[in-house]
SEROLUM-337805 format. One record per atom (N, C-alpha, C): x negated, y negated, z; residue in three letters. Coordinates in steps of 0.2 Angstrom, whole numbers, plus 5000, padded with zeros to 4 digits. Layout:
N
XYZALA;...
This chain:
325
552249605022MET;552349585029MET;553049545028MET;553249535034ILE;553949485034ILE;553949445038ILE;554049385041ASP;553949325044ASP;553449335047ASP;552949345046GLY;552249335050GLY;552149405051GLY;552349455051VAL;552049505056VAL;552049575049VAL;551449585051THR;551349645046THR;551349715050THR;551849775047ARG;552049825050ARG;551649885047ARG;551349925053LEU;551049985052LEU;551250055052LEU;551350105049THR;551650165051THR;551050185054THR;551350225062TYR;550750295062TYR;551150335063TYR;550650415062ALA;550850475062ALA;550650515066ALA;550850555069THR;550550635075THR;551050675073THR;550650745073PRO;550950785076PRO;551350805081PRO;551150765088TYR;551350785094TYR;552050725097TYR;552150745102SER;552950725103SER;552850675108SER;553250625109PRO;552850535114PRO;552750545118PRO;552650615122GLY;552650635129GLY;552050675130GLY;551550675124HIS;551150705125HIS;550650665128HIS;550050695130PRO;549250665133PRO;549050615129PRO;548950645121PHE;548750615116PHE;549250555114PHE;549950545115SER;550550525111SER;550450465117SER;550250485123ARG;550250415129ARG;549750375127ARG;549150415127ALA;548350355124ALA;548650325118ALA;548950355114ASP;549350305108ASP;549650235110ASP;550350245113GLN;550650205116GLN;550150155120GLN;549850175122THR;549250125127THR;548950075122THR;548550095116TRP;548150055111TRP;548750045107TRP;549250045104MET;549950015102MET;550249955104MET;549849955111LYS;550249915115LYS;549749835116LYS;549149865116PHE;548449825117PHE;548649785109PHE;548649845103VAL;548449795097VAL;549149735096VAL;549749755098ALA;550249715098ALA;550149625100ALA;549949655107GLN;549749575113GLN;549149545111GLN;548749605107ARG;548049555106ARG;548049525100ARG;548449555096SER;548649515088SER;549149475090SER;549349455095GLY;550149395096GLY;550449415092GLY;550749475090GLY;551449515086GLY;551149515082GLY;550549495076SER;550549485070SER;550549575068SER;550249605073LEU;550549695069LEU;550849725075LEU;551249755069ALA;551649805074ALA;551649875072ALA;551449905076LEU;551449985076LEU;552250015074LEU;552450055070ARG;552850095069ARG;552850165070ARG;552950195077PRO;552550285076PRO;553050335073PRO;552850375072LEU;553350425068LEU;553050495071LEU;553350525077TRP;552950585081TRP;553150635078TRP;552850705081SER;553150755081SER;553050765072SER;552550785070GLY;552350805064GLY;552750765061GLY;553250735058SER;553650715053SER;553150685047SER;552650675046LEU;552550645041LEU;551750695037LEU;551150685043LEU;550450715043LEU;550450785044LEU;550050845041SER;550050905042SER;549450925044SER;549350975048SER;548650985055SER;547751005049SER;548151025043ASP;547351045038ASP;547450995033ASP;547850935030GLN;547950895025GLN;548050845028GLN;547950825033SER;547950765036SER;547350685034SER;546650705033MET;546350655030MET;546550655025MET;546550695019GLU;546950705010GLU;547650635014GLU;548050665017GLU;548650645016GLU;548750565018GLU;548250555023LEU;548150495025LEU;547950445018LEU;547350475016ARG;546950425010ARG;547450435002ARG;548050465004HIS;548650454996HIS;549150405001HIS;549050375007GLY;549550325009GLY;550150355013GLY;550350425014VAL;550750455017VAL;550950405023VAL;550650385028ALA;550550355034ALA;549950295033ALA;550050215036ASP;549450175036ASP;549050205042ASP;549250235048ILE;548750265053ILE;548950325053ILE;548450365056GLY;548750425058GLY;548050475061GLY;548350525066LEU;548050575069LEU;548050615064LEU;547250625064ILE;546850665060ILE;546350735065ILE;546250785059THR;546050855063THR;545550865058THR;545050815057PRO;544550875050PRO;544150945054PRO;544350965063ILE;544051025062ILE;544551055060ILE;545251085057TYR;545451115056TYR;545551085045TYR;545251045042VAL;545251055037VAL;544751105033VAL;545051115027LYS;544951175024LYS;544151165020LYS;544251095016GLY;543651095011GLY;543651005012GLY;543050995011GLY;542850915011GLY;542450905017GLY;542550935022ALA;542450905031ALA;542050955031ALA;541350965029HIS;540951035031HIS;540751015039HIS;540350945039LEU;539950935042LEU;540250915049LEU;540950875047LEU;541350865053LEU;541550925058LEU;541650975054ARG;541951045057ARG;541251065062ARG;540851085058ILE;540351115060ILE;539851045067ILE;539951005066GLN;539650965070GLN;539851015078GLN;540650995077ALA;540951015085ALA;540451055088ALA;540151105086GLY;539851165091GLY;539351115092GLY;538951105091PHE;538251055092PHE;538151015100PHE;538651045105TYR;538851005111TYR;538451025116TYR;538251075116SER;537951115123SER;537551065128SER;537651085135GLY;537551045139GLY;537750965139GLY;538450945135VAL;538750885136VAL;539350895140VAL;539650865143ARG;540050855153ARG;540750825150ARG;540550775148THR;541050715150THR;541350695142THR;541950675141VAL;542250645137VAL;541850595133VAL;541550555137GLU;541350485135GLU;540750505132GLU;540450545137ASP;539550585133ASP;539750635126ASP;540350655125GLN;540550675119GLN;540450645113GLN;540850585115VAL;540750535111VAL;540350505109VAL;539750485113SER;539350425112SER;538650495107SER;538850575109LEU;538250605106LEU;538550615098LEU;539250625099TYR;539350615091TYR;539150565087TYR;539150495090ARG;539050435086ARG;538150445086ARG;537950455089CYS;537050475087CYS;537050515082CYS;537350575082MET;537550585076MET;537550585067MET;538050545070GLU;538450485065GLU;537750465061GLU;537650415066GLN;537050385064GLN;536450405060GLN;536150465062SER;535750515060SER;536050545051SER;536450525048SER;536450565043SER;537150525038SER;536950515033PRO;537450485028PRO;538250505026PRO;537950595028GLN;538650635027GLN;539250615030GLN;538950595036PHE;539750585038PHE;540050525035PHE;540050475033ALA;540250435027ALA;540650455022ALA;539950495020VAL;540450525014VAL;541050575015VAL;541150595021GLU;541650645021GLU;542350615024GLU;542050565026LEU;542650495029LEU;542750455024LEU;542650475017LYS;542850405011LYS;543550395011LYS;543850325011GLY;544250295012GLY;544650325018GLY;544150315021LEU;544450305029LEU;544250255034LEU;544550215037LYS;544350185042LYS;544450215049LYS;543750235052VAL;544250275058VAL;544150225064VAL;544750255068LEU;545050195074LEU;544950225080LEU;544650295081ALA;544550335087ALA;544250385085ALA;543450395090VAL;543450465090VAL;543650505095VAL;543850565096GLN;544050595103GLN;543350655104GLN;543350645113GLY;543250715115GLY;543650775117GLY;543550785123GLY;544150815127GLY;543750865133GLY;544450885136ASN;543950945140ASN;543951005140ASN;543251035143MET;542951095141MET;543251145139MET;543551205134PRO;544051235134PRO;543551265138PRO;544151325140SER;544051395143SER;544451455139SER;544651495143LEU;545051575139LEU;545651585143LEU;546151565139ILE;546751555143ILE;547151655137ILE;547151685142THR;547351755140THR;548251765140THR;548551805137ARG;549151825139ARG;549351875143ARG;548951955141ASN;549052005145ASN;548752045148ASN;547852015143HIS;547352055144HIS;546952015149HIS;546852015157PRO;546451985159PRO;545651995159PRO;545251925157VAL;544651935156VAL;544051915161VAL;543751965165LYS;543451975170LYS;542651935168LYS;542451965163SER;541451965160SER;541851965152SER;541051955150LEU;540751925142LEU;541252005141LEU;540952065144ALA;541152105139ALA;541952115138ALA;542352095142ASP;543352095142ASP;543352075136ASP;543052025132LEU;543251985125LEU;543252025119LEU;542852095120LYS;542752145116LYS;543552185113LYS;543752155106GLY;544252205104GLY;544952125103GLY;544752075107LEU;545552035109LEU;545452005102LEU;546051985101ARG;546151905094ARG;546351845099ARG;545851825096LEU;545851745099LEU;545751715096LEU;546351645097ARG;546351595092ARG;545751535098ARG;545351505092ILE;544651475094ILE;544551425087ILE;544251385091PRO;543851325086PRO;543651355081PRO;543551335075SER;543151355070SER;542351375071SER;542151295076GLU;541251305076GLU;541051365080GLU;541551395085LEU;541651465090LEU;541551525087LEU;541851515079SER;541951595075SER;541651645078SER;540851625075GLU;540251645076GLU;540051705080GLU;540151645088VAL;540051665095VAL;540651715097VAL;541051705095THR;541551755099THR;541551815096THR;541451805089LYS;541051875085LYS;540651905087LYS;540251885089ALA;539451905094ALA;539751965100ALA;540251905102LEU;540551945108LEU;541052005108LEU;541252015100GLY;541452075102GLY;542252055099GLY;542551995098ALA;543151975099ALA;543451975091ALA;543951955089ASP;544151935084ASP;544651875083ASP;544151835081PRO;544451755081PRO;544851725076PRO;545151705077VAL;545851675071VAL;545851595073VAL;545751555066ASN;545851495069ASN;546551455066ASN;546851425069MET;547651405068MET;547651345073MET;548151275068PRO;548151245072PRO;548651285080PRO;548251205082MET;548451205089MET;549351215093MET;549651185087GLY;550351195087GLY;550651255086GLY;550451305082GLU;550851365080GLU;550651415087GLU;550051385091VAL;549751465095VAL;550351455101VAL;550851435103TYR;551551455110TYR;551651495105TYR;551851475101SER;552351575096SER;551951615096SER;551351615092ALA;550851655092ALA;550651715099ALA;550751675104LEU;550551705111LEU;551251745111LEU;551751715111ALA;552351735114ALA;552751785110ALA;552451805103LYS;552451855098LYS;551951915100LYS;551551905102GLY;550851925103GLY;550551955099GLY;550551895094ILE;550051915088ILE;549351885089ILE;549351845095ILE;548551835097ILE;548451865104ILE;547951865106ASP;548051895113ASP;547851835119ASP;547451765115GLY;547451735119GLY;547051665114GLY;546951625117VAL;546751555115VAL;546051515121VAL;545751495115VAL;545151455120VAL;545351405118VAL;545451365125ALA;545751285124ALA;545651275132ALA;545651195132PRO;545751185140PRO;546151205144PRO;545951205149ALA;546751205156ALA;547351165155ALA;547251085152ASP;547851045150ASP;548351085146ASP;548151135142THR;548651155137THR;549151195142THR;549051215149PHE;549451245151PHE;550151225153PHE;550051155154ARG;550651125154ARG;550851055146ARG;550251035145ALA;550350985138ALA;550751025134ALA;550451105131LEU;550851155127LEU;551051205130LEU;551151195137HIS;551851245139HIS;551351335138HIS;550651335141PHE;550651375138PHE;550751435145PHE;550851415153SER;550851445157SER;551451495156SER;551951475151GLU;552351505151GLU;552451595148GLU;551751595144VAL;551751635138VAL;551051655139VAL;550651655145ALA;550051675146ALA;549951675153ALA;549651725157LYS;549651715164LYS;548851735166LYS;548451745164PHE;547751755165PHE;547251685162PHE;546951675167TYR;546451615165TYR;545551635167TYR;545151615164TRP;544651615164TRP;544151565162TRP;543751545166PRO;543451455166PRO;542851475164PRO;542651495160LEU;542051505156LEU;541951425153LEU;541251405156GLU;541251335153GLU;540951345146GLU;541451305141ILE;541451325133ILE;541351225130ILE;540651235127ALA;540251165127ALA;540851145122ALA;541151085120ARG;541651045114ARG;541451005112ARG;541650985106GLY;541450895102GLY;541750855102GLY;541750815099ALA;542050735099ALA;542050735090ALA;542550725088TYR;542750705081TYR;543150655080TYR;543050615073PRO;543350565070PRO;544350585073PRO;544750555074ALA;545450595077ALA;545950545076ALA;545850465074ARG;546350425071ARG;546050385067ARG;546350375063ALA;545950325055ALA;546650305054ALA;546250265049MET;546750205042MET;546350235037MET;546850225031THR;546750225025THR;546350155025THR;545850145022LEU;545150095021LEU;545650045017LEU;545950055011LYS;546350025008LYS;546749985011LYS;547050015013ARG;547649965020ARG;547149925026ARG;546749955028PHE;546249915033PHE;545949845029PHE;545749855023GLU;545449795019GLU;546049755016GLU;546549775017SER;547049735015SER;547249675020SER;547049705026LEU;547249645033LEU;546949565034LEU;547149515038ALA;546849475037ALA;546349495044ALA;545849455039PRO;545249455046PRO;545149445054PRO;545649425055GLU;545749425063GLU;546149495065GLU;546549525059GLN;547149585063GLN;546449635061GLN;545949635057ARG;545649685058ARG;545149675064ARG;545049635064ALA;544549615071ALA;544949645078ALA;545649635077VAL;545949675084VAL;545949755083VAL;546049775077LEU;545949855076LEU;545049845076LEU;544549855075ASP;544049855079ASP;543949835086ASP;544349805089GLU;543949785097GLU;544549855101GLU;545049875095GLY;545549925098GLY;545050005098GLY;544549985095ILE;544250075095ILE;543950075102ILE;543850035108ALA;543450085113ALA;544150065115ALA;544750035116VAL;545350055120VAL;545450115119VAL;545750135111TRP;545950195110TRP;545550255115TRP;545050235114GLU;544450305116GLU;544550305123GLU;544550245125ALA;544650245134ALA;545350275136ALA;545550265133ALA;546450285134ALA;546550365131ALA;546150405129LEU;546250455127LEU;545850495133LEU;545150465133ALA;544750495138ALA;545350505147ALA;545550445147ASP;545950445153ASP;546350495154ASP;547050515149GLU;547450545148GLU;547350625147GLU;546650645143ILE;546550705145ILE;546150735152ILE;545950685157ARG;545650695163ARG;546250705165ARG;546650675166LYS;547750675171LYS;547850745167LYS;547850755163ALA;548050805157ALA;547750895161ALA;547150875161GLN;546950915166GLN;546950945171GLN;547050905176ALA;547450915183ALA;547950955182ALA;548350885180ALA;549150935180ALA;549250995177ALA;548851025172GLY;548751075168GLY;548651135175GLY;548151125176LEU;547751155182LEU;548351185187LEU;548651125190LYS;549251125195LYS;549751175193LYS;550051165186ALA;550651185183ALA;550451275181ALA;549851285180ALA;549451355180ALA;549551375188ALA;549351365193ALA;549551395199ALA;550351395201ALA;550651355200ALA;551451335201ALA;551651415197ALA;551351425191GLU;551851465186GLU;551451545184GLU;550851535191GLY;550651625195GLY;550151635190GLY;549851575185VAL;549351605182VAL;548851635185VAL;548551685185GLN;547951705188GLN;547251695186GLN;546751675189THR;546051655189THR;545451705190THR;545251715185PHE;544551765189PHE;543951705186PHE;543551725193PRO;542651685193PRO;542351705187PRO;541951655186VAL;541451675181VAL;540751665182VAL;540251725181SER;539651755184SER;539251715182SER;538851675185PRO;538051635183PRO;538051665178PRO;537651735178GLU;537551765172GLU;537851775167GLU;538551785167ASP;539051755160ASP;538951695157ASP;538951645160GLN;538851565158GLN;538151555156GLN;537651595158VAL;536851605153VAL;537051625148VAL;537151675148THR;537151715141THR;537551685138THR;538151665139PHE;538651625133PHE;538251565131PHE;537851525134ASN;537651445134ASN;537151485128ASN;536751505129ALA;536151515125ALA;536551535119ALA;536951595118LEU;537351615111LEU;537551575108LEU;538051515111TYR;538251455109TYR;537751425104TYR;537251415108LEU;536551355104LEU;536351395099LEU;536251485100LYS;535851505094LYS;536451485088LYS;536751505089VAL;537451495082VAL;537451435081VAL;537651385084ALA;537651315083ALA;536951295078ALA;536351335079GLN;535851315074GLN;535751345069GLN;536251395070ARG;536051435063ARG;536651415057ARG;537151385059ASN;537851355056ASN;537751295055ASN;537251255059ALA;536951195053ALA;536451215050ALA;536051275048GLY;535851275043GLY;536151305039GLY;536651335038HIS;536951345034HIS;537351315030HIS;537451255031LEU;537751185029LEU;537251165020LEU;536951195021SER;536251185015SER;536651205008SER;537051255010ARG;537451285004ARG;537751235001ARG;538051175004TYR;538451125002TYR;537951065001TYR;537451085000GLY;536750994999GLY;536950965006GLY;537051005011ILE;537150955019ILE;536550985023ILE;536250925025ASP;535550975031ASP;535950955038ASP;536151005038GLY;536251025044GLY;535951025049GLY;535351065049THR;534951075053THR;534750995056THR;534550945051ALA;534250885052ALA;534950845057ALA;535550845057VAL;535950825061VAL;535950855069VAL;536050935069PHE;535950955074PHE;535350935078PHE;534550935076ASN;534050915080ASN;534150835082ASN;534550795078ALA;534650715080ALA;535050745087ALA;535450785088GLY;536150775092GLY;535650795099GLY;535250865098ARG;534750885105ARG;534350835106ARG;533950785101ALA;533650745103ALA;533950685107ALA;534550675105SER;534750625109SER;535150635115SER;535050715119LEU;535350755125LEU;534750755129LEU;534850715134HIS;534050705140HIS;534250775144HIS;533650775148PRO;533450845153PRO;534050835157PRO;534150755160ASP;534550725164ASP;535250735163ASP;535550755159GLY;536250715156GLY;536350675152GLY;535950635151SER;536350555148SER;536050575142SER;536550525138ILE;536450525131ILE;536150465128ILE;535750465122SER;535450385120SER;535050405112SER;535250385108CYS;535050405103CYS;534350385099CYS;533950425095PRO;533350415094PRO;533250345091PRO;532750325094VAL;532750255086VAL;532550275080VAL;532950245074ARG;532650255069ARG;532150225064ARG;531650265062THR;531150225060THR;531250215050THR;
């Protein structure tokens, strides 16, 4: 602390103009104003500190005070956080994704185990992904056969069952992989046409609705958080809702901008038949339940978390956590 100001570093792999970073900047302004200037954030953009697959461990070791974390890419120690992202069938809005995450989080102490040493400052949902392909138009589920696709890890078994060859890589590497023909396509929301410039390297879009989940995406090393004054910790706690709302707002804006960019670049869109959507939804849920059961090999009751998630999602689409007894 210098002159009564506590300076905190914030690390992210994204550039300042990315939608995620614009939400980060909204949060930074809130923190500065609400703390009366006693908290000052120094952003470190464009991946200068944290990696995609080791961000949680790097943050625990104090590489930065606060950072963007990606448990869905972590290779070990975040098994439930990664797999639960595939439990969201039927959830359509960013806010509901976050609400369902919190219901499942309340159902199992394993979430806290995997987040040990971290103070979560925002849970992030996102636009529903669809299929973006380089030079192979997809017009039905049958067209997925043989395609090498970058997919979130929770969808690996789903795409394999449909005959595709799934690859899991950080999103920041996808543009290059598409440009070089290393992959044929990517499961991603339409916002990536603009935010990640995919409209430059991919020319086909198939808007299959693929449910996506929420996960802790902004965190602070717990030791650093506990070192702050009580009033400063209160500001950061209040800022959780601010950060999540800013992310949801930027995510929706990015989707509209992405579709506009795709149209301007001549990306062709093909409709999805109701039959293909129903078939995909059933497969998604079947694989999600099976993946939940597989977590038992790590001593994790993933089935209980899966069931808690399904019990939290009501037929009208609303979310409410089951009462714990």
